[in-house]
ZAMAR-557792 format. One record per atom (N, C-alpha, C): x, y, z; residue number from 1; chain; atom name; residue in three letters. Coordinates in steps of 0.02 Angstrom, whole numbers, plus 50000, padded with zeros to 5 digits. Layout:
N
      u      v      w  num  cadena  atomo  residuo
      X      Y      Z  NUM       A     CA      ALA
...
//
This chain:
90
      u      v      w  num  cadena  atomo  residuo
  54626  50059  41577    1       A      N      MET
  54595  50032  41644    1       A     CA      MET
  54648  50047  41702    1       A      C      MET
  54652  50071  41765    2       A      N      ALA
  54671  50093  41811    2       A     CA      ALA
  54685  50023  41859    2       A      C      ALA
  54752  50019  41881    3       A      N      GLU
  54786  49950  41910    3       A     CA      GLU
  54781  49988  41983    3       A      C      GLU
  54719  49918  42033    4       A      N      THR
  54715  49939  42104    4       A     CA      THR
  54777  49904  42146    4       A      C      THR
  54812  49944  42179    5       A      N      MET
  54870  49900  42242    5       A     CA      MET
  54837  49936  42299    5       A      C      MET
  54874  49869  42339    6       A      N      THR
  54853  49875  42415    6       A     CA      THR
  54925  49860  42468    6       A      C      THR
  54921  49879  42511    7       A      N      VAL
  54976  49876  42555    7       A     CA      VAL
  54942  49880  42626    7       A      C      VAL
  54967  49824  42682    8       A      N      GLN
  54929  49811  42719    8       A     CA      GLN
  55012  49825  42782    8       A      C      GLN
  55005  49852  42833    9       A      N      SER
  55058  49890  42878    9       A     CA      SER
  55051  49872  42937    9       A      C      SER
  55079  49796  42971   10       A      N      LYS
  55064  49774  43040   10       A     CA      LYS
  55118  49816  43101   10       A      C      LYS
  55109  49821  43155   11       A      N      LEU
  55165  49850  43191   11       A     CA      LEU
  55177  49784  43228   11       A      C      LEU
  55258  49785  43243   12       A      N      ALA
  55295  49721  43258   12       A     CA      ALA
  55317  49732  43327   12       A      C      ALA
  55341  49768  43337   13       A      N      THR
  55352  49807  43401   13       A     CA      THR
  55393  49876  43407   13       A      C      THR
  55380  49907  43445   14       A      N      GLY
  55429  49987  43453   14       A     CA      GLY
  55380  50012  43411   14       A      C      GLY
  55465  50040  43357   15       A      N      MET
  55409  50093  43309   15       A     CA      MET
  55418  50051  43235   15       A      C      MET
  55431  49982  43234   16       A      N      ARG
  55445  49929  43181   16       A     CA      ARG
  55405  49899  43135   16       A      C      ARG
  55374  49928  43080   17       A      N      PHE
  55300  49887  43057   17       A     CA      PHE
  55336  49829  43009   17       A      C      PHE
  55296  49788  42991   18       A      N      GLU
  55330  49746  42931   18       A     CA      GLU
  55264  49778  42886   18       A      C      GLU
  55272  49782  42829   19       A      N      VAL
  55236  49792  42765   19       A     CA      VAL
  55234  49729  42691   19       A      C      VAL
  55168  49718  42685   20       A      N      GLU
  55182  49680  42645   20       A     CA      GLU
  55124  49707  42589   20       A      C      GLU
  55157  49713  42525   21       A      N      ALA
  55111  49719  42466   21       A     CA      ALA
  55069  49688  42437   21       A      C      ALA
  55015  49699  42401   22       A      N      GLY
  54976  49660  42340   22       A     CA      GLY
  55009  49593  42328   22       A      C      GLY
  55068  49622  42304   23       A      N      SER
  55108  49597  42256   23       A     CA      SER
  55149  49539  42295   23       A      C      SER
  55147  49525  42361   24       A      N      GLY
  55159  49473  42411   24       A     CA      GLY
  55252  49514  42412   24       A      C      GLY
  55263  49571  42394   25       A      N      HIS
  55315  49589  42430   25       A     CA      HIS
  55329  49613  42493   25       A      C      HIS
  55371  49588  42531   26       A      N      HIS
  55365  49609  42613   26       A     CA      HIS
  55441  49672  42621   26       A      C      HIS
  55441  49730  42660   27       A      N      VAL
  55476  49777  42684   27       A     CA      VAL
  55455  49794  42738   27       A      C      VAL
  55531  49814  42770   28       A      N      THR
  55528  49827  42858   28       A     CA      THR
  55535  49897  42870   28       A      C      THR
  55484  49918  42893   29       A      N      LEU
  55497  49999  42906   29       A     CA      LEU
  55503  50020  42992   29       A      C      LEU
  55540  50059  43006   30       A      N      ASP
  55563  50067  43087   30       A     CA      ASP
  55593  50152  43072   30       A      C      ASP
  55593  50178  43132   31       A      N      ALA
  55596  50246  43132   31       A     CA      ALA
  55690  50240  43199   31       A      C      ALA
  55720  50300  43167   32       A      N      ALA
  55792  50278  43205   32       A     CA      ALA
  55787  50294  43277   32       A      C      ALA
  55844  50295  43307   33       A      N      GLU
  55835  50283  43388   33       A     CA      GLU
  55808  50330  43423   33       A      C      GLU
  55821  50415  43389   34       A      N      HIS
  55813  50457  43428   34       A     CA      HIS
  55732  50456  43391   34       A      C      HIS
  55702  50414  43371   35       A      N      GLY
  55630  50439  43357   35       A     CA      GLY
  55581  50371  43398   35       A      C      GLY
  55621  50335  43444   36       A      N      GLY
  55578  50273  43456   36       A     CA      GLY
  55594  50211  43439   36       A      C      GLY
  55622  50204  43397   37       A      N      GLY
  55632  50140  43338   37       A     CA      GLY
  55708  50091  43360   37       A      C      GLY
  55738  50065  43319   38       A      N      HIS
  55781  50035  43336   38       A     CA      HIS
  55836  50032  43265   38       A      C      HIS
  55819  50070  43225   39       A      N      ASN
  55838  50075  43152   39       A     CA      ASN
  55852  49997  43122   39       A      C      ASN
  55783  49962  43117   40       A      N      GLU
  55814  49890  43100   40       A     CA      GLU
  55772  49888  43014   40       A      C      GLU
  55738  49943  43004   41       A      N      GLY
  55706  49945  42936   41       A     CA      GLY
  55709  50006  42895   41       A      C      GLY
  55684  50018  42832   42       A      N      PHE
  55697  50074  42816   42       A     CA      PHE
  55617  50103  42852   42       A      C      PHE
  55660  50194  42836   43       A      N      ARG
  55605  50235  42862   43       A     CA      ARG
  55564  50255  42805   43       A      C      ARG
  55510  50279  42803   44       A      N      PRO
  55447  50284  42769   44       A     CA      PRO
  55461  50338  42721   44       A      C      PRO
  55499  50392  42743   45       A      N      MET
  55543  50436  42702   45       A     CA      MET
  55580  50423  42649   45       A      C      MET
  55640  50396  42681   46       A      N      GLU
  55668  50344  42616   46       A     CA      GLU
  55614  50299  42572   46       A      C      GLU
  55581  50273  42585   47       A      N      LEU
  55540  50226  42527   47       A     CA      LEU
  55505  50286  42488   47       A      C      LEU
  55504  50345  42507   48       A      N      LEU
  55481  50371  42462   48       A     CA      LEU
  55516  50413  42407   48       A      C      LEU
  55608  50404  42422   49       A      N      LEU
  55657  50440  42372   49       A     CA      LEU
  55658  50366  42320   49       A      C      LEU
  55652  50302  42380   50       A      N      VAL
  55642  50244  42339   50       A     CA      VAL
  55613  50230  42266   50       A      C      VAL
  55551  50270  42289   51       A      N      GLY
  55490  50267  42236   51       A     CA      GLY
  55509  50299  42192   51       A      C      GLY
  55528  50373  42172   52       A      N      LEU
  55548  50407  42166   52       A     CA      LEU
  55591  50400  42110   52       A      C      LEU
  55656  50370  42136   53       A      N      ALA
  55735  50355  42096   53       A     CA      ALA
  55688  50291  42064   53       A      C      ALA
  55652  50259  42081   54       A      N      GLY
  55630  50188  42023   54       A     CA      GLY
  55598  50202  41981   54       A      C      GLY
  55556  50239  42010   55       A      N      CYS
  55485  50258  41947   55       A     CA      CYS
  55531  50299  41880   55       A      C      CYS
  55568  50351  41923   56       A      N      THR
  55601  50389  41858   56       A     CA      THR
  55653  50352  41816   56       A      C      THR
  55696  50289  41846   57       A      N      GLY
  55754  50255  41820   57       A     CA      GLY
  55688  50224  41761   57       A      C      GLY
  55643  50174  41760   58       A      N      MET
  55614  50135  41727   58       A     CA      MET
  55582  50182  41673   58       A      C      MET
  55541  50254  41703   59       A      N      ASP
  55518  50280  41640   59       A     CA      ASP
  55566  50293  41582   59       A      C      ASP
  55630  50307  41616   60       A      N      VAL
  55687  50326  41552   60       A     CA      VAL
  55702  50264  41509   60       A      C      VAL
  55717  50233  41553   61       A      N      ILE
  55750  50165  41529   61       A     CA      ILE
  55686  50142  41476   61       A      C      ILE
  55630  50141  41493   62       A      N      SER
  55553  50126  41437   62       A     CA      SER
  55572  50156  41372   62       A      C      SER
  55577  50234  41398   63       A      N      ILE
  55565  50265  41334   63       A     CA      ILE
  55646  50247  41288   63       A      C      ILE
  55682  50246  41317   64       A      N      LEU
  55755  50234  41274   64       A     CA      LEU
  55749  50167  41239   64       A      C      LEU
  55721  50118  41267   65       A      N      ARG
  55726  50056  41236   65       A     CA      ARG
  55671  50072  41184   65       A      C      ARG
  55597  50112  41203   66       A      N      LYS
  55563  50111  41139   66       A     CA      LYS
  55596  50137  41072   66       A      C      LYS
  55633  50198  41108   67       A      N      LYS
  55694  50222  41029   67       A     CA      LYS
  55729  50178  40997   67       A      C      LYS
  55745  50115  41021   68       A      N      ARG
  55801  50067  41015   68       A     CA      ARG
  55856  50090  41025   68       A      C      ARG
  55882  50122  41100   69       A      N      GLN
  55944  50163  41097   69       A     CA      GLN
  55974  50090  41163   69       A      C      GLN
  56038  50095  41137   70       A      N      LEU
  56068  50028  41173   70       A     CA      LEU
  56087  50086  41231   70       A      C      LEU
  56060  50036  41298   71       A      N      VAL
  56074  50078  41360   71       A     CA      VAL
  56138  50028  41383   71       A      C      VAL
  56191  50030  41408   72       A      N      THR
  56236  49994  41467   72       A     CA      THR
  56238  49999  41522   72       A      C      THR
  56204  50048  41538   73       A      N      GLY
  56223  50078  41604   73       A     CA      GLY
  56174  50149  41619   73       A      C      GLY
  56124  50139  41702   74       A      N      TYR
  56102  50209  41703   74       A     CA      TYR
  56107  50204  41787   74       A      C      TYR
  56121  50254  41795   75       A      N      GLU
  56099  50273  41878   75       A     CA      GLU
  56045  50332  41889   75       A      C      GLU
  56028  50311  41959   76       A      N      VAL
  55985  50372  41982   76       A     CA      VAL
  55999  50406  42051   76       A      C      VAL
  56012  50457  42055   77       A      N      HIS
  56022  50491  42134   77       A     CA      HIS
  55983  50531  42156   77       A      C      HIS
  55957  50511  42201   78       A      N      VAL
  55893  50543  42216   78       A     CA      VAL
  55918  50560  42304   78       A      C      VAL
  55907  50637  42323   79       A      N      GLY
  55923  50669  42406   79       A     CA      GLY
  55883  50699  42403   79       A      C      GLY
  55883  50715  42484   80       A      N      CYS
  55822  50774  42508   80       A     CA      CYS
  55846  50787  42547   80       A      C      CYS
  55829  50872  42583   81       A      N      ALA
  55829  50886  42637   81       A     CA      ALA
  55747  50896  42681   81       A      C      ALA
  55756  50891  42730   82       A      N      ARG
  55682  50898  42752   82       A     CA      ARG
  55694  50921  42835   82       A      C      ARG
  55635  50945  42859   83       A      N      ARG
  55631  50976  42910   83       A     CA      ARG
  55599  50927  42965   83       A      C      ARG
  55637  50923  43037   84       A      N      ARG
  55618  50866  43064   84       A     CA      ARG
  55534  50870  43090   84       A      C      ARG
  55493  50810  43079   85       A      N      ALA
  55438  50809  43084   85       A     CA      ALA
  55434  50829  43168   85       A      C      ALA
  55373  50875  43182   86       A      N      PRO
  55348  50901  43245   86       A     CA      PRO
  55375  50830  43308   86       A      C      PRO
  55351  50773  43291   87       A      N      HIS
  55376  50716  43355   87       A     CA      HIS
  55447  50707  43318   87       A      C      HIS
  55468  50710  43258   88       A      N      GLY
  55532  50676  43271   88       A     CA      GLY
  55533  50590  43236   88       A      C      GLY
  55481  50567  43214   89       A      N      VAL
  55467  50502  43211   89       A     CA      VAL
  55487  50457  43120   89       A      C      VAL
  55434  50495  43079   90       A      N      CYS
  55448  50464  43018   90       A     CA      CYS
  55479  50514  42979   90       A      C      CYS
//
């Protein structure tokens, strides 16, 4: 059965958004100064990398544990290079 997820994003001030997930967790998003923000939170593109690193890590650890492997440490490093958006905000 598919799991339904929801997210609500509200403009706080400038380019800063306060985001709440259906799970009750909160995160602040903001743009860099050159994009009209104040660098007071994650940039949306950063959260894509956070999701990729977290999902990859959880999948690998889950598989290793199912195979009864002892894991004493594990790290995921994700990086990217992207072209500037036309308006340079996100």
